[in-house]
N, CA, C and O atoms as CSV, one atom per row, in Angstrom:
chain,resi,resn,atom,element,x,y,z
A,1,MET,N,N,2.496,-3.437,-22.000
A,1,MET,CA,C,2.311,-4.750,-21.431
A,1,MET,C,C,3.200,-5.725,-22.189
A,1,MET,O,O,3.328,-5.650,-23.411
A,2,THR,N,N,3.805,-6.633,-21.453
A,2,THR,CA,C,4.652,-7.662,-22.027
A,2,THR,C,C,4.249,-9.015,-21.461
A,2,THR,O,O,4.017,-9.147,-20.259
A,3,THR,N,N,4.166,-10.010,-22.320
A,3,THR,CA,C,3.951,-11.387,-21.879
A,3,THR,C,C,5.273,-12.121,-22.045
A,3,THR,O,O,5.955,-11.967,-23.059
A,4,HIS,N,N,5.633,-12.921,-21.045
A,4,HIS,CA,C,6.931,-13.591,-21.053
A,4,HIS,C,C,6.837,-14.908,-20.301
A,4,HIS,O,O,5.792,-15.249,-19.746
A,5,ARG,N,N,7.932,-15.635,-20.290
A,5,ARG,CA,C,7.957,-16.889,-19.540
A,5,ARG,C,C,7.783,-16.581,-18.052
A,5,ARG,O,O,8.112,-15.480,-17.611
A,6,PRO,N,N,7.273,-17.533,-17.276
A,6,PRO,CA,C,7.093,-17.287,-15.842
A,6,PRO,C,C,8.425,-16.968,-15.159
A,6,PRO,O,O,9.447,-17.590,-15.447
A,7,THR,N,N,8.397,-16.000,-14.259
A,7,THR,CA,C,9.585,-15.641,-13.496
A,7,THR,C,C,9.275,-15.748,-12.010
A,7,THR,O,O,8.155,-15.486,-11.572
A,8,LYS,N,N,10.288,-16.136,-11.244
A,8,LYS,CA,C,10.092,-16.299,-9.802
A,8,LYS,C,C,10.789,-15.226,-8.983
A,8,LYS,O,O,10.412,-14.969,-7.840
A,9,THR,N,N,11.808,-14.598,-9.567
A,9,THR,CA,C,12.571,-13.598,-8.820
A,9,THR,C,C,12.568,-12.259,-9.555
A,9,THR,O,O,12.259,-12.180,-10.744
A,10,SER,N,N,12.914,-11.232,-8.828
A,10,SER,CA,C,13.035,-9.898,-9.442
A,10,SER,C,C,14.128,-9.885,-10.492
A,10,SER,O,O,13.996,-9.224,-11.522
A,11,GLU,N,N,15.213,-10.613,-10.239
A,11,GLU,CA,C,16.312,-10.680,-11.191
A,11,GLU,C,C,15.851,-11.310,-12.505
A,11,GLU,O,O,16.159,-10.802,-13.583
A,12,GLU,N,N,15.108,-12.425,-12.412
A,12,GLU,CA,C,14.582,-13.069,-13.614
A,12,GLU,C,C,13.630,-12.136,-14.365
A,12,GLU,O,O,13.662,-12.056,-15.593
A,13,SER,N,N,12.789,-11.439,-13.612
A,13,SER,CA,C,11.831,-10.527,-14.242
A,13,SER,C,C,12.545,-9.425,-15.003
A,13,SER,O,O,12.171,-9.114,-16.134
A,14,ALA,N,N,13.571,-8.825,-14.399
A,14,ALA,CA,C,14.325,-7.763,-15.066
A,14,ALA,C,C,14.972,-8.294,-16.340
A,14,ALA,O,O,15.000,-7.615,-17.366
A,15,GLN,N,N,15.488,-9.509,-16.259
A,15,GLN,CA,C,16.153,-10.099,-17.420
A,15,GLN,C,C,15.184,-10.307,-18.585
A,15,GLN,O,O,15.497,-9.942,-19.718
A,16,VAL,N,N,14.009,-10.892,-18.320
A,16,VAL,CA,C,13.071,-11.138,-19.428
A,16,VAL,C,C,12.458,-9.830,-19.936
A,16,VAL,O,O,12.060,-9.752,-21.098
A,17,ARG,N,N,12.377,-8.816,-19.093
A,17,ARG,CA,C,11.851,-7.521,-19.526
A,17,ARG,C,C,12.896,-6.709,-20.292
A,17,ARG,O,O,12.551,-5.798,-21.044
A,18,GLY,N,N,14.173,-7.044,-20.096
A,18,GLY,CA,C,15.250,-6.288,-20.725
A,18,GLY,C,C,15.449,-4.924,-20.091
A,18,GLY,O,O,15.762,-3.950,-20.776
A,19,VAL,N,N,15.264,-4.857,-18.757
A,19,VAL,CA,C,15.379,-3.596,-18.030
A,19,VAL,C,C,16.305,-3.785,-16.825
A,19,VAL,O,O,16.728,-4.903,-16.530
A,20,THR,N,N,16.611,-2.699,-16.140
A,20,THR,CA,C,17.453,-2.796,-14.945
A,20,THR,C,C,16.662,-3.366,-13.774
A,20,THR,O,O,15.445,-3.205,-13.685
A,21,LEU,N,N,17.375,-4.026,-12.887
A,21,LEU,CA,C,16.757,-4.540,-11.671
A,21,LEU,C,C,16.161,-3.399,-10.856
A,21,LEU,O,O,15.085,-3.547,-10.277
A,22,ALA,N,N,16.849,-2.266,-10.808
A,22,ALA,CA,C,16.405,-1.113,-10.012
A,22,ALA,C,C,15.046,-0.580,-10.449
A,22,ALA,O,O,14.325,-0.001,-9.637
A,23,SER,N,N,14.682,-0.763,-11.720
A,23,SER,CA,C,13.399,-0.245,-12.209
A,23,SER,C,C,12.210,-1.127,-11.821
A,23,SER,O,O,11.058,-0.740,-12.018
A,24,GLY,N,N,12.486,-2.292,-11.280
A,24,GLY,CA,C,11.414,-3.188,-10.868
A,24,GLY,C,C,10.721,-2.690,-9.612
A,24,GLY,O,O,11.374,-2.375,-8.618
A,25,ALA,N,N,9.400,-2.619,-9.659
A,25,ALA,CA,C,8.606,-2.195,-8.504
A,25,ALA,C,C,8.177,-3.449,-7.745
A,25,ALA,O,O,7.193,-4.096,-8.103
A,26,LYS,N,N,8.919,-3.782,-6.705
A,26,LYS,CA,C,8.627,-4.966,-5.899
A,26,LYS,C,C,7.534,-4.612,-4.894
A,26,LYS,O,O,7.718,-3.744,-4.040
A,27,ALA,N,N,6.403,-5.288,-5.005
A,27,ALA,CA,C,5.264,-5.027,-4.113
A,27,ALA,C,C,5.165,-6.145,-3.087
A,27,ALA,O,O,5.150,-7.326,-3.436
A,28,MET,N,N,5.098,-5.762,-1.821
A,28,MET,CA,C,5.035,-6.737,-0.729
A,28,MET,C,C,3.848,-6.417,0.166
A,28,MET,O,O,3.733,-5.311,0.694
A,29,LEU,N,N,2.972,-7.390,0.328
A,29,LEU,CA,C,1.819,-7.210,1.201
A,29,LEU,C,C,2.244,-7.493,2.631
A,29,LEU,O,O,2.826,-8.537,2.926
A,30,LEU,N,N,1.948,-6.551,3.510
A,30,LEU,CA,C,2.270,-6.687,4.929
A,30,LEU,C,C,0.990,-6.778,5.735
A,30,LEU,O,O,-0.085,-6.382,5.284
A,31,LYS,N,N,1.134,-7.315,6.952
A,31,LYS,CA,C,-0.018,-7.463,7.835
A,31,LYS,C,C,0.348,-7.005,9.238
A,31,LYS,O,O,1.361,-7.415,9.804
A,32,GLN,N,N,-0.514,-6.136,9.789
A,32,GLN,CA,C,-0.400,-5.753,11.197
A,32,GLN,C,C,-1.248,-6.766,11.953
A,32,GLN,O,O,-2.476,-6.685,11.939
A,33,GLU,N,N,-0.609,-7.702,12.602
A,33,GLU,CA,C,-1.323,-8.807,13.248
A,33,GLU,C,C,-2.329,-8.335,14.290
A,33,GLU,O,O,-3.454,-8.831,14.348
A,34,LYS,N,N,-1.920,-7.385,15.104
A,34,LYS,CA,C,-2.776,-6.938,16.211
A,34,LYS,C,C,-4.151,-6.479,15.726
A,34,LYS,O,O,-5.178,-6.850,16.295
A,35,ASP,N,N,-4.154,-5.664,14.662
A,35,ASP,CA,C,-5.401,-5.090,14.171
A,35,ASP,C,C,-5.914,-5.782,12.906
A,35,ASP,O,O,-6.954,-5.412,12.362
A,36,ASN,N,N,-5.166,-6.795,12.446
A,36,ASN,CA,C,-5.529,-7.518,11.228
A,36,ASN,C,C,-5.701,-6.565,10.043
A,36,ASN,O,O,-6.647,-6.681,9.264
A,37,ILE,N,N,-4.758,-5.618,9.928
A,37,ILE,CA,C,-4.778,-4.615,8.865
A,37,ILE,C,C,-3.658,-4.939,7.872
A,37,ILE,O,O,-2.539,-5.277,8.259
A,38,PHE,N,N,-3.986,-4.829,6.599
A,38,PHE,CA,C,-3.002,-5.051,5.544
A,38,PHE,C,C,-2.534,-3.722,4.980
A,38,PHE,O,O,-3.267,-2.733,4.997
A,39,LEU,N,N,-1.301,-3.710,4.478
A,39,LEU,CA,C,-0.766,-2.565,3.764
A,39,LEU,C,C,0.208,-3.079,2.727
A,39,LEU,O,O,0.720,-4.192,2.844
A,40,LEU,N,N,0.462,-2.278,1.722
A,40,LEU,CA,C,1.352,-2.674,0.641
A,40,LEU,C,C,2.560,-1.759,0.636
A,40,LEU,O,O,2.425,-0.536,0.627
A,41,ILE,N,N,3.751,-2.361,0.641
A,41,ILE,CA,C,4.956,-1.562,0.453
A,41,ILE,C,C,5.518,-1.883,-0.930
A,41,ILE,O,O,5.459,-3.022,-1.393
A,42,VAL,N,N,6.058,-0.862,-1.571
A,42,VAL,CA,C,6.611,-1.002,-2.910
A,42,VAL,C,C,7.999,-0.383,-2.887
A,42,VAL,O,O,8.186,0.731,-2.398
A,43,LEU,N,N,8.965,-1.112,-3.419
A,43,LEU,CA,C,10.334,-0.640,-3.413
A,43,LEU,C,C,11.037,-1.054,-4.684
A,43,LEU,O,O,10.573,-1.940,-5.402
A,44,SER,N,N,12.149,-0.419,-4.958
A,44,SER,CA,C,12.978,-0.823,-6.078
A,44,SER,C,C,13.464,-2.235,-5.806
A,44,SER,O,O,13.901,-2.541,-4.696
A,45,ALA,N,N,13.390,-3.096,-6.808
A,45,ALA,CA,C,13.797,-4.491,-6.642
A,45,ALA,C,C,15.285,-4.634,-6.345
A,45,ALA,O,O,15.734,-5.708,-5.946
A,46,ALA,N,N,16.047,-3.573,-6.532
A,46,ALA,CA,C,17.481,-3.609,-6.253
A,46,ALA,C,C,17.784,-3.281,-4.789
A,46,ALA,O,O,18.942,-3.317,-4.373
A,47,ARG,N,N,16.764,-2.968,-4.020
A,47,ARG,CA,C,16.956,-2.555,-2.616
A,47,ARG,C,C,16.413,-3.614,-1.662
A,47,ARG,O,O,15.695,-4.527,-2.071
A,48,LYS,N,N,16.769,-3.479,-0.375
A,48,LYS,CA,C,16.272,-4.378,0.673
A,48,LYS,C,C,15.469,-3.574,1.680
A,48,LYS,O,O,15.769,-2.411,1.950
A,49,VAL,N,N,14.458,-4.202,2.226
A,49,VAL,CA,C,13.591,-3.560,3.209
A,49,VAL,C,C,14.328,-3.368,4.525
A,49,VAL,O,O,15.011,-4.276,4.998
A,50,SER,N,N,14.191,-2.199,5.110
A,50,SER,CA,C,14.626,-1.957,6.484
A,50,SER,C,C,13.360,-2.043,7.328
A,50,SER,O,O,12.546,-1.119,7.337
A,51,TRP,N,N,13.200,-3.156,8.035
A,51,TRP,CA,C,11.973,-3.354,8.819
A,51,TRP,C,C,11.823,-2.287,9.889
A,51,TRP,O,O,10.705,-1.895,10.224
A,52,LYS,N,N,12.928,-1.817,10.423
A,52,LYS,CA,C,12.873,-0.744,11.424
A,52,LYS,C,C,12.238,0.508,10.814
A,52,LYS,O,O,11.367,1.128,11.424
A,53,LEU,N,N,12.677,0.873,9.613
A,53,LEU,CA,C,12.142,2.074,8.956
A,53,LEU,C,C,10.685,1.881,8.513
A,53,LEU,O,O,9.892,2.820,8.570
A,54,VAL,N,N,10.335,0.673,8.075
A,54,VAL,CA,C,8.935,0.395,7.717
A,54,VAL,C,C,8.054,0.592,8.935
A,54,VAL,O,O,7.023,1.259,8.861
A,55,ARG,N,N,8.458,0.012,10.058
A,55,ARG,CA,C,7.641,0.112,11.278
A,55,ARG,C,C,7.503,1.560,11.743
A,55,ARG,O,O,6.446,1.963,12.229
A,56,GLN,N,N,8.568,2.333,11.593
A,56,GLN,CA,C,8.491,3.759,11.941
A,56,GLN,C,C,7.523,4.484,11.015
A,56,GLN,O,O,6.719,5.301,11.467
A,57,MET,N,N,7.598,4.187,9.723
A,57,MET,CA,C,6.763,4.894,8.751
A,57,MET,C,C,5.287,4.595,8.954
A,57,MET,O,O,4.455,5.498,8.864
A,58,VAL,N,N,4.952,3.338,9.227
A,58,VAL,CA,C,3.535,2.993,9.373
A,58,VAL,C,C,3.042,3.166,10.812
A,58,VAL,O,O,1.848,3.042,11.085
A,59,GLY,N,N,3.965,3.451,11.722
A,59,GLY,CA,C,3.582,3.764,13.095
A,59,GLY,C,C,3.149,2.575,13.932
A,59,GLY,O,O,2.233,2.684,14.747
A,60,THR,N,N,3.803,1.442,13.734
A,60,THR,CA,C,3.493,0.271,14.548
A,60,THR,C,C,4.753,-0.553,14.769
A,60,THR,O,O,5.690,-0.500,13.972
A,61,LYS,N,N,4.766,-1.304,15.842
A,61,LYS,CA,C,5.913,-2.152,16.145
A,61,LYS,C,C,5.749,-3.559,15.594
A,61,LYS,O,O,6.723,-4.303,15.484
A,62,LYS,N,N,4.515,-3.927,15.246
A,62,LYS,CA,C,4.259,-5.293,14.794
A,62,LYS,C,C,3.645,-5.314,13.404
A,62,LYS,O,O,2.428,-5.235,13.241
A,63,VAL,N,N,4.514,-5.421,12.411
A,63,VAL,CA,C,4.081,-5.575,11.029
A,63,VAL,C,C,5.062,-6.524,10.360
A,63,VAL,O,O,6.276,-6.379,10.500
A,64,ASN,N,N,4.527,-7.491,9.637
A,64,ASN,CA,C,5.350,-8.503,8.989
A,64,ASN,C,C,4.795,-8.812,7.611
A,64,ASN,O,O,3.712,-8.353,7.248
A,65,LEU,N,N,5.543,-9.592,6.846
A,65,LEU,CA,C,5.021,-10.064,5.572
A,65,LEU,C,C,3.729,-10.828,5.812
A,65,LEU,O,O,3.633,-11.630,6.741
A,66,ALA,N,N,2.756,-10.576,4.981
A,66,ALA,CA,C,1.503,-11.323,5.075
A,66,ALA,C,C,1.775,-12.765,4.648
A,66,ALA,O,O,2.542,-13.001,3.715
A,67,PRO,N,N,1.156,-13.719,5.319
A,67,PRO,CA,C,1.322,-15.118,4.908
A,67,PRO,C,C,0.820,-15.314,3.474
A,67,PRO,O,O,-0.108,-14.627,3.048
A,68,PRO,N,N,1.423,-16.245,2.726
A,68,PRO,CA,C,1.019,-16.479,1.333
A,68,PRO,C,C,-0.484,-16.715,1.159
A,68,PRO,O,O,-1.066,-16.284,0.163
A,69,GLU,N,N,-1.102,-17.383,2.101
A,69,GLU,CA,C,-2.547,-17.626,1.976
A,69,GLU,C,C,-3.348,-16.325,2.085
A,69,GLU,O,O,-4.386,-16.185,1.439
A,70,ASP,N,N,-2.873,-15.372,2.897
A,70,ASP,CA,C,-3.538,-14.061,2.980
A,70,ASP,C,C,-3.324,-13.262,1.696
A,70,ASP,O,O,-4.234,-12.575,1.231
A,71,VAL,N,N,-2.122,-13.353,1.123
A,71,VAL,CA,C,-1.834,-12.663,-0.140
A,71,VAL,C,C,-2.799,-13.171,-1.207
A,71,VAL,O,O,-3.411,-12.383,-1.928
A,72,LYS,N,N,-2.927,-14.477,-1.300
A,72,LYS,CA,C,-3.799,-15.087,-2.316
A,72,LYS,C,C,-5.263,-14.715,-2.079
A,72,LYS,O,O,-5.976,-14.381,-3.026
A,73,THR,N,N,-5.713,-14.769,-0.832
A,73,THR,CA,C,-7.106,-14.453,-0.509
A,73,THR,C,C,-7.443,-13.000,-0.825
A,73,THR,O,O,-8.470,-12.718,-1.443
A,74,LEU,N,N,-6.581,-12.080,-0.403
A,74,LEU,CA,C,-6.865,-10.656,-0.583
A,74,LEU,C,C,-6.685,-10.195,-2.025
A,74,LEU,O,O,-7.550,-9.513,-2.574
A,75,THR,N,N,-5.567,-10.565,-2.637
A,75,THR,CA,C,-5.218,-10.007,-3.952
A,75,THR,C,C,-5.584,-10.908,-5.130
A,75,THR,O,O,-5.613,-10.468,-6.279
A,76,LYS,N,N,-5.860,-12.167,-4.827
A,76,LYS,CA,C,-6.092,-13.180,-5.881
A,76,LYS,C,C,-4.826,-13.418,-6.706
A,76,LYS,O,O,-4.898,-13.933,-7.822
A,77,CYS,N,N,-3.665,-13.042,-6.155
A,77,CYS,CA,C,-2.369,-13.230,-6.809
A,77,CYS,C,C,-1.476,-14.086,-5.916
A,77,CYS,O,O,-1.657,-14.134,-4.699
A,78,ILE,N,N,-0.523,-14.750,-6.530
A,78,ILE,CA,C,0.477,-15.448,-5.734
A,78,ILE,C,C,1.582,-14.455,-5.386
A,78,ILE,O,O,1.802,-13.492,-6.121
A,79,PRO,N,N,2.284,-14.683,-4.264
A,79,PRO,CA,C,3.405,-13.793,-3.949
A,79,PRO,C,C,4.370,-13.745,-5.136
A,79,PRO,O,O,4.648,-14.764,-5.768
A,80,GLY,N,N,4.869,-12.556,-5.422
A,80,GLY,CA,C,5.742,-12.356,-6.564
A,80,GLY,C,C,5.018,-11.850,-7.796
A,80,GLY,O,O,5.653,-11.462,-8.776
A,81,ALA,N,N,3.687,-11.852,-7.751
A,81,ALA,CA,C,2.912,-11.382,-8.900
A,81,ALA,C,C,2.016,-10.200,-8.537
A,81,ALA,O,O,1.280,-9.696,-9.386
A,82,VAL,N,N,2.071,-9.759,-7.297
A,82,VAL,CA,C,1.201,-8.679,-6.821
A,82,VAL,C,C,1.616,-7.355,-7.468
A,82,VAL,O,O,2.776,-6.957,-7.363
A,83,PRO,N,N,0.686,-6.673,-8.133
A,83,PRO,CA,C,1.018,-5.370,-8.717
A,83,PRO,C,C,1.111,-4.300,-7.626
A,83,PRO,O,O,0.602,-4.511,-6.525
A,84,PRO,N,N,1.746,-3.162,-7.902
A,84,PRO,CA,C,1.987,-2.150,-6.870
A,84,PRO,C,C,0.803,-1.203,-6.622
A,84,PRO,O,O,0.997,-0.004,-6.418
A,85,PHE,N,N,-0.400,-1.735,-6.642
A,85,PHE,CA,C,-1.604,-0.918,-6.480
A,85,PHE,C,C,-2.460,-1.426,-5.327
A,85,PHE,O,O,-3.426,-2.155,-5.549
A,86,GLY,N,N,-2.116,-1.050,-4.102
A,86,GLY,CA,C,-2.905,-1.453,-2.947
A,86,GLY,C,C,-4.333,-0.957,-3.013
A,86,GLY,O,O,-5.232,-1.560,-2.426
A,87,SER,N,N,-4.549,0.137,-3.724
A,87,SER,CA,C,-5.896,0.700,-3.838
A,87,SER,C,C,-6.868,-0.280,-4.486
A,87,SER,O,O,-8.077,-0.166,-4.286
A,88,LEU,N,N,-6.363,-1.238,-5.255
A,88,LEU,CA,C,-7.234,-2.250,-5.858
A,88,LEU,C,C,-7.981,-3.058,-4.804
A,88,LEU,O,O,-9.069,-3.572,-5.065
A,89,TRP,N,N,-7.396,-3.170,-3.612
A,89,TRP,CA,C,-7.983,-3.982,-2.537
A,89,TRP,C,C,-8.302,-3.148,-1.297
A,89,TRP,O,O,-8.533,-3.703,-0.223
A,90,GLY,N,N,-8.316,-1.836,-1.434
A,90,GLY,CA,C,-8.599,-0.980,-0.284
A,90,GLY,C,C,-7.478,-0.970,0.737
A,90,GLY,O,O,-7.717,-0.801,1.932
A,91,VAL,N,N,-6.257,-1.152,0.266
A,91,VAL,CA,C,-5.077,-1.236,1.134
A,91,VAL,C,C,-4.199,-0.016,0.880
A,91,VAL,O,O,-3.966,0.358,-0.269
A,92,LYS,N,N,-3.717,0.596,1.943
A,92,LYS,CA,C,-2.832,1.763,1.825
A,92,LYS,C,C,-1.498,1.333,1.222
A,92,LYS,O,O,-0.943,0.299,1.594
A,93,THR,N,N,-0.989,2.140,0.285
A,93,THR,CA,C,0.260,1.839,-0.397
A,93,THR,C,C,1.348,2.819,0.029
A,93,THR,O,O,1.147,4.033,0.037
A,94,TYR,N,N,2.512,2.257,0.386
A,94,TYR,CA,C,3.697,3.031,0.740
A,94,TYR,C,C,4.786,2.698,-0.275
A,94,TYR,O,O,5.039,1.526,-0.554
A,95,VAL,N,N,5.427,3.718,-0.823
A,95,VAL,CA,C,6.472,3.505,-1.821
A,95,VAL,C,C,7.772,4.124,-1.332
A,95,VAL,O,O,7.798,5.252,-0.841
A,96,ASP,N,N,8.846,3.361,-1.478
A,96,ASP,CA,C,10.159,3.881,-1.137
A,96,ASP,C,C,10.646,4.793,-2.267
A,96,ASP,O,O,10.490,4.481,-3.447
A,97,GLN,N,N,11.225,5.900,-1.888
A,97,GLN,CA,C,11.714,6.905,-2.838
A,97,GLN,C,C,12.684,6.301,-3.855
A,97,GLN,O,O,12.797,6.800,-4.974
A,98,SER,N,N,13.379,5.238,-3.474
A,98,SER,CA,C,14.368,4.619,-4.368
A,98,SER,C,C,13.766,4.189,-5.697
A,98,SER,O,O,14.464,4.163,-6.711
A,99,LEU,N,N,12.501,3.856,-5.708
A,99,LEU,CA,C,11.860,3.430,-6.946
A,99,LEU,C,C,11.835,4.556,-7.976
A,99,LEU,O,O,11.960,4.307,-9.175
A,100,PHE,N,N,11.677,5.777,-7.514
A,100,PHE,CA,C,11.578,6.915,-8.427
A,100,PHE,C,C,12.940,7.530,-8.749
A,100,PHE,O,O,13.094,8.185,-9.780
A,101,SER,N,N,13.911,7.326,-7.891
A,101,SER,CA,C,15.225,7.926,-8.132
A,101,SER,C,C,16.051,7.130,-9.134
A,101,SER,O,O,17.080,7.618,-9.602
A,102,GLN,N,N,15.625,5.916,-9.473
A,102,GLN,CA,C,16.385,5.074,-10.401
A,102,GLN,C,C,16.162,5.452,-11.863
A,102,GLN,O,O,16.952,5.058,-12.722
A,103,GLY,N,N,15.123,6.194,-12.161
A,103,GLY,CA,C,14.837,6.564,-13.544
A,103,GLY,C,C,13.367,6.872,-13.714
A,103,GLY,O,O,12.596,6.748,-12.762
A,104,PRO,N,N,12.962,7.271,-14.907
A,104,PRO,CA,C,11.584,7.714,-15.103
A,104,PRO,C,C,10.548,6.595,-15.241
A,104,PRO,O,O,9.351,6.848,-15.102
A,105,THR,N,N,10.992,5.351,-15.514
A,105,THR,CA,C,10.053,4.266,-15.781
A,105,THR,C,C,10.143,3.184,-14.723
A,105,THR,O,O,11.234,2.839,-14.269
A,106,ILE,N,N,8.989,2.647,-14.326
A,106,ILE,CA,C,8.960,1.515,-13.410
A,106,ILE,C,C,8.350,0.320,-14.137
A,106,ILE,O,O,7.583,0.484,-15.086
A,107,ASN,N,N,8.699,-0.879,-13.684
A,107,ASN,CA,C,8.243,-2.120,-14.286
A,107,ASN,C,C,7.717,-3.023,-13.187
A,107,ASN,O,O,8.289,-3.091,-12.099
A,108,PHE,N,N,6.620,-3.720,-13.476
A,108,PHE,CA,C,6.032,-4.546,-12.424
A,108,PHE,C,C,5.190,-5.672,-12.999
A,108,PHE,O,O,4.737,-5.612,-14.142
A,109,ASN,N,N,4.989,-6.703,-12.183
A,109,ASN,CA,C,4.099,-7.800,-12.544
A,109,ASN,C,C,2.667,-7.308,-12.448
A,109,ASN,O,O,2.336,-6.436,-11.646
A,110,ALA,N,N,1.835,-7.890,-13.284
A,110,ALA,CA,C,0.439,-7.446,-13.357
A,110,ALA,C,C,-0.507,-8.575,-12.973
A,110,ALA,O,O,-1.429,-8.906,-13.718
A,111,GLY,N,N,-0.271,-9.161,-11.805
A,111,GLY,CA,C,-1.157,-10.201,-11.301
A,111,GLY,C,C,-0.738,-11.607,-11.654
A,111,GLY,O,O,-1.218,-12.565,-11.049
A,112,LEU,N,N,0.140,-11.748,-12.611
A,112,LEU,CA,C,0.667,-13.047,-13.026
A,112,LEU,C,C,2.179,-12.944,-13.136
A,112,LEU,O,O,2.714,-11.856,-13.354
A,113,ARG,N,N,2.864,-14.054,-12.988
A,113,ARG,CA,C,4.316,-14.043,-13.148
A,113,ARG,C,C,4.716,-14.093,-14.617
A,113,ARG,O,O,5.901,-14.192,-14.936
A,114,THR,N,N,3.746,-14.026,-15.502
A,114,THR,CA,C,3.998,-14.064,-16.942
A,114,THR,C,C,3.592,-12.771,-17.652
A,114,THR,O,O,3.682,-12.685,-18.877
A,115,THR,N,N,3.155,-11.783,-16.908
A,115,THR,CA,C,2.686,-10.529,-17.498
A,115,THR,C,C,3.307,-9.354,-16.747
A,115,THR,O,O,3.230,-9.274,-15.521
A,116,SER,N,N,3.920,-8.448,-17.498
A,116,SER,CA,C,4.560,-7.276,-16.899
A,116,SER,C,C,4.066,-6.008,-17.571
A,116,SER,O,O,3.665,-6.012,-18.735
A,117,PHE,N,N,4.105,-4.929,-16.812
A,117,PHE,CA,C,3.772,-3.605,-17.326
A,117,PHE,C,C,4.922,-2.658,-17.061
A,117,PHE,O,O,5.676,-2.825,-16.102
A,118,SER,N,N,5.047,-1.664,-17.919
A,118,SER,CA,C,5.959,-0.542,-17.718
A,118,SER,C,C,5.114,0.713,-17.718
A,118,SER,O,O,4.174,0.839,-18.503
A,119,MET,N,N,5.448,1.638,-16.842
A,119,MET,CA,C,4.774,2.941,-16.850
A,119,MET,C,C,5.690,3.970,-16.219
A,119,MET,O,O,6.627,3.628,-15.498
A,120,SER,N,N,5.414,5.216,-16.492
A,120,SER,CA,C,6.248,6.262,-15.892
A,120,SER,C,C,5.950,6.338,-14.396
A,120,SER,O,O,4.820,6.128,-13.957
A,121,GLY,N,N,6.979,6.640,-13.639
A,121,GLY,CA,C,6.806,6.812,-12.202
A,121,GLY,C,C,5.819,7.923,-11.886
A,121,GLY,O,O,5.064,7.833,-10.917
A,122,GLU,N,N,5.825,8.968,-12.698
A,122,GLU,CA,C,4.907,10.090,-12.482
A,122,GLU,C,C,3.454,9.654,-12.695
A,122,GLU,O,O,2.568,10.036,-11.931
A,123,ASP,N,N,3.215,8.852,-13.736
A,123,ASP,CA,C,1.854,8.347,-13.956
A,123,ASP,C,C,1.422,7.436,-12.816
A,123,ASP,O,O,0.277,7.489,-12.367
A,124,TYR,N,N,2.346,6.600,-12.352
A,124,TYR,CA,C,2.039,5.718,-11.227
A,124,TYR,C,C,1.623,6.534,-10.002
A,124,TYR,O,O,0.638,6.205,-9.342
A,125,LYS,N,N,2.369,7.591,-9.702
A,125,LYS,CA,C,2.032,8.443,-8.552
A,125,LYS,C,C,0.635,9.034,-8.699
A,125,LYS,O,O,-0.126,9.086,-7.733
A,126,LYS,N,N,0.299,9.481,-9.912
A,126,LYS,CA,C,-1.025,10.074,-10.143
A,126,LYS,C,C,-2.142,9.057,-9.973
A,126,LYS,O,O,-3.187,9.368,-9.401
A,127,VAL,N,N,-1.929,7.850,-10.465
A,127,VAL,CA,C,-2.958,6.801,-10.413
A,127,VAL,C,C,-3.124,6.250,-8.997
A,127,VAL,O,O,-4.246,6.096,-8.516
A,128,GLU,N,N,-2.012,5.957,-8.335
A,128,GLU,CA,C,-2.084,5.272,-7.031
A,128,GLU,C,C,-2.105,6.231,-5.851
A,128,GLU,O,O,-2.695,5.921,-4.816
A,129,ASN,N,N,-1.474,7.384,-5.988
A,129,ASN,CA,C,-1.371,8.356,-4.897
A,129,ASN,C,C,-0.832,7.710,-3.613
A,129,ASN,O,O,-1.471,7.782,-2.563
A,130,PRO,N,N,0.350,7.077,-3.705
A,130,PRO,CA,C,0.906,6.395,-2.541
A,130,PRO,C,C,1.556,7.362,-1.555
A,130,PRO,O,O,1.844,8.510,-1.893
A,131,THR,N,N,1.780,6.891,-0.356
A,131,THR,CA,C,2.610,7.612,0.611
A,131,THR,C,C,4.048,7.293,0.252
A,131,THR,O,O,4.424,6.124,0.161
A,132,ILE,N,N,4.853,8.325,0.046
A,132,ILE,CA,C,6.245,8.122,-0.352
A,132,ILE,C,C,7.153,8.406,0.830
A,132,ILE,O,O,7.007,9.420,1.512
A,133,GLY,N,N,8.085,7.505,1.063
A,133,GLY,CA,C,9.025,7.656,2.171
A,133,GLY,C,C,10.320,6.930,1.874
A,133,GLY,O,O,10.615,6.602,0.725
A,134,GLU,N,N,11.085,6.685,2.915
A,134,GLU,CA,C,12.348,5.955,2.781
A,134,GLU,C,C,12.345,4.823,3.788
A,134,GLU,O,O,12.328,5.049,4.998
A,135,PHE,N,N,12.363,3.589,3.271
A,135,PHE,CA,C,12.363,2.436,4.171
A,135,PHE,C,C,13.203,1.275,3.622
A,135,PHE,O,O,12.936,0.109,3.910
A,136,THR,N,N,14.221,1.620,2.826
A,136,THR,CA,C,15.084,0.572,2.293
A,136,THR,C,C,16.543,0.861,2.600
A,136,THR,O,O,16.919,1.952,3.029
A,137,GLU,N,N,17.346,-0.167,2.361
A,137,GLU,CA,C,18.807,-0.068,2.550
A,137,GLU,C,C,19.470,-0.352,1.225
A,137,GLU,O,O,20.697,-0.327,1.131
């Protein structure tokens, strides 16, 4: 665990952690509007989401970023501070393979923009048991 100055971007977070941008586990809460279902996608902070591939992976045509007020209500975190553990809120977690191919360690915010954790990708898989796929560019 590391405590640091508040960061707003993945680039800032990598800099204060002293790690590569690629090792950052960017967690994004999504919402399927039709069914009011939430899900969490996690990707390497050095990659960009392919919405087409996300929609294919989760099997729906209508999924978007959850509004900030929904993120705060569900996770008790502000956007940018959500940890990569959807299981904490009963939400299915999907992880892009790119997060694990960048190296053995991942880094992520732990509910605050001032607190970060590092852990092995293998330990993360054991703890969270996410669905792993490819949904980034």
